N, C-alpha and C positions, 0 to 999 in steps of 0.2 A: 089499111088497104090490103086486100088479099093479093097474094102473088099470082102472076100469070102461070099458066100450066107448065110452060117450059122452065120457068124459074123454080116452081114447086118440085118438078121432076129432078132438076139438078140438085136442089137442096136435100131431097130425100137421099140421093146417091151420096152426097157429101156427109150427111149424118151417118149413113151406113159405114162409110170409110173411116171418118174421124171420131165418131162417137163423142166422148166428153171433151175432146180438143176443140169442138165447135159448139158455140153457144149463141143464143139470140140475145141481142141487147137493143131494145126498142125496135126500130125498123131495120136495124143493121145486124150483121152476123160477125162473130169474131172467131177466127181460127188461131189458136196458140201454136206457133211453129217453133220447134227446136231445130236450130240450124246444124246441118252436118258439119263435121270438122271443127265444131266449137267445143274445145276441151273443157269449157266452164259450164256447159249445158244450159246456156241462157236461151230465152225465148224472145220471139218477135210476134206481136199481135198484128195479124192481117185482118183489118176491119173493112168489111165490104157491104154493099147493098146492091140489089138488083135495080136497074133503072130502065126506063123506056128505051127501046132500041137495042137492049142487050139480049142476046149476043150477036144478032145479025148486023147491026150498024156500029156498035160501040162496045167497049169493054165495060166491066162493072165500075161503079164508083168505089174507090177504096182509099185507105191510107194505112200507114204502118205506125206502130208505136213500140219502142223499146227504150227503156230508161238508160241502157248501157251504150246506146248509139247516139252520136251527136246529130244535129240537124242536117249537116252535109251528107252524112252517111245514110240517113233515112231518105233524103232526097235522091241520092244515087240509086238506092234500091228501088224506090218508086219509079224512077225514070226507066230503069231496066225492065221492071214488071209491065209498065205501060207499053214499052216496045214489044215485049212478048205478047201482050194482049192484041196489039195491032196485027200481029202475024196470025192470030187465031180467030179473027172475026168470022162470024158465021156458025161457030160451034160453041157449045158450053165450054168454058175455060177456067173456071175457078180452081178446079182440082189441079190443072196444069200450072196455074200461077202459084198456088200454094207449094206444090212440089218443086217448082223452080226455085222459090225462095228457100225452101228447106235444103235442097241439094246444091244450089249454086250461089246462095246468098253470101256466104263467107268468102268464097272465091271472088265474087264481084267487089268485095270490100278490100281486097288486098291492096296495100299501099296507102290506105287511108288511116292507118293507126298511128297515133303519136307515141312517143317514147313511154309514156306512163301506161299505155294499154298493154304493153308487152311485159311489164314487170308484175310482181305480185300485187294484187289489188289491195289497196289500203283505203281507209275512209277518205283520204284526200284525193285519191286517184279515181274514185267512182264518179262518173259524169253525172251532173245534175239532170233530172228528168227534163226532156225536151218537149215542149208543147207541139202537138201536131195539128195542122189546119188543113182541111180539105175543102176546096171550093170548086164546084162544078159550074164553069162559066159558059157551058154550051147552051144554056137556056136563059141566062140572065146577064145583064151588063151591070157592072158595079163601078161607080165613080168614087174615088177616094181623094179627099182634099186634105192637105197638111197646111197648117197655119203656124207660123213662128212669130212670136212677138205680139205686142199690143198694137192694133191698128191706129189707136189714138196717138201713139208716139212714133209711128212709122216715119222714118227719115229724120226724126228729131233726136238729138243726143239725150 
């Protein structure tokens, strides 16, 4: 599906600024962001797509991925970025969100590191890759049911 003109204009500007740091992956775009003040020069993938209503009514749909961050840390950054996006409704904002992540991301994570993250990285202290899930519930409702046990033996020892 072709991008709306406002989305295409923003994308062209982003490509001019980020060049090879921004790539297309199916209908999504991925910006590889190196966080300021990260002495280990690690990156976070800011994966986004333009959605209906962006930027006038809502922010972009996005998620983050970094194998060196745990799920809680990813969630904290995503919450901060969503808050930033709410403050910028009405104007193209991807550049500002990516730059917030680059310049403020490490600071936002202060106090979330465990003892192993401040030591020299060894094979045992490298966090396992965390899956990232992004669900846009603004247009769909999802019912989830969990079932434990066998219904034929429910209540029977």
